[in-house]
C-alpha positions in Angstrom: -15.1 -19.9 -10.3 -11.6 -19.0 -9.1 -8.4 -20.4 -10.4 -5.5 -21.6 -8.2 -3.0 -18.8 -7.7 0.5 -19.4 -6.3 2.4 -16.6 -4.6 5.8 -16.2 -2.9 5.3 -16.1 0.9 8.0 -13.8 2.4 7.3 -15.3 5.8 7.9 -18.9 4.9 10.3 -18.2 2.0 8.3 -20.6 -0.2 5.9 -20.4 -3.1 2.4 -21.3 -1.7 -1.1 -21.6 -3.0 -3.3 -18.7 -2.1 -5.9 -19.8 0.5 -8.4 -16.9 1.2 -10.1 -16.9 4.5 -13.5 -16.3 2.9 -13.4 -17.4 -0.7 -14.0 -16.0 -3.3 -13.1 -12.8 -1.4 -9.5 -11.8 -0.8 -8.8 -9.0 1.6 -5.4 -7.4 2.2 -3.7 -4.4 3.7 -0.8 -2.7 1.9 1.6 -0.1 3.3 1.6 2.8 0.9 4.2 5.4 0.5 5.4 8.1 2.9 5.8 11.1 0.7 8.1 13.6 2.4 9.8 15.3 -0.5 9.5 15.4 -4.3 7.9 12.2 -5.7 10.2 9.6 -7.2 9.8 6.1 -8.7 10.2 4.6 -5.3 7.1 6.4 -4.0 5.0 4.8 -6.8 6.4 1.3 -6.6 3.9 0.2 -3.9 1.0 1.6 -6.0 2.1 -0.3 -9.1 2.9 -3.6 -7.3 -0.5 -3.6 -5.5 -2.3 -2.7 -8.7 -0.8 -5.7 -10.5 -1.7 -8.0 -7.6 -5.3 -6.6 -7.5 -5.7 -7.0 -11.2 -4.2 -10.6 -11.1 -6.6 -11.6 -8.3 -9.6 -10.3 -10.2 -8.4 -12.0 -13.4 -8.3 -15.3 -11.4 -11.9 -14.7 -10.3 -11.5 -13.4 -6.8 -13.4 -10.4 -5.3 -10.8 -8.1 -3.8 -11.1 -5.8 -0.9 -7.9 -3.8 -0.1 -6.8 -1.0 2.1 -3.7 1.0 1.5 -2.4 3.7 3.9 -0.6 6.8 2.7 1.5 8.2 5.6 1.4 11.9 5.6 3.6 12.8 8.6 6.6 11.0 9.9 10.0 11.8 11.5 11.5 12.8 8.1 8.7 15.3 7.4 9.0 16.8 10.9 12.8 17.1 10.5 12.4 18.8 7.1 9.8 21.2 8.5 12.2 22.1 11.3 15.0 22.7 8.8 12.7 24.9 6.8 11.4 26.8 9.8 7.9 25.6 9.0 5.1 24.9 11.5 3.3 21.6 11.1 0.2 22.7 13.0 -2.9 22.8 10.8 -4.2 26.1 9.6 -7.5 27.3 11.2 -10.5 26.8 8.9 -11.1 29.6 6.5 -7.5 30.8 6.4 
């Protein structure tokens, strides 16, 4: 049995009751970090926030299915590689 959970909806700007599309399962997608330099606390914030949300949902009796991306290449990485004179092309297998 699931309990009622109220969350802040950034789209509406209000606190609303969670209404899963297929109770008791909750599915969500979370944007993970883009790591382009040494790791810092900002890189890990998304992992911690999503972990707290997942654990809370499970505590409230929901089954949770989540997906989180981890961006490995973006414009900042390309720029840093150019500055360092590094090629971003993948190495051939076995090298």
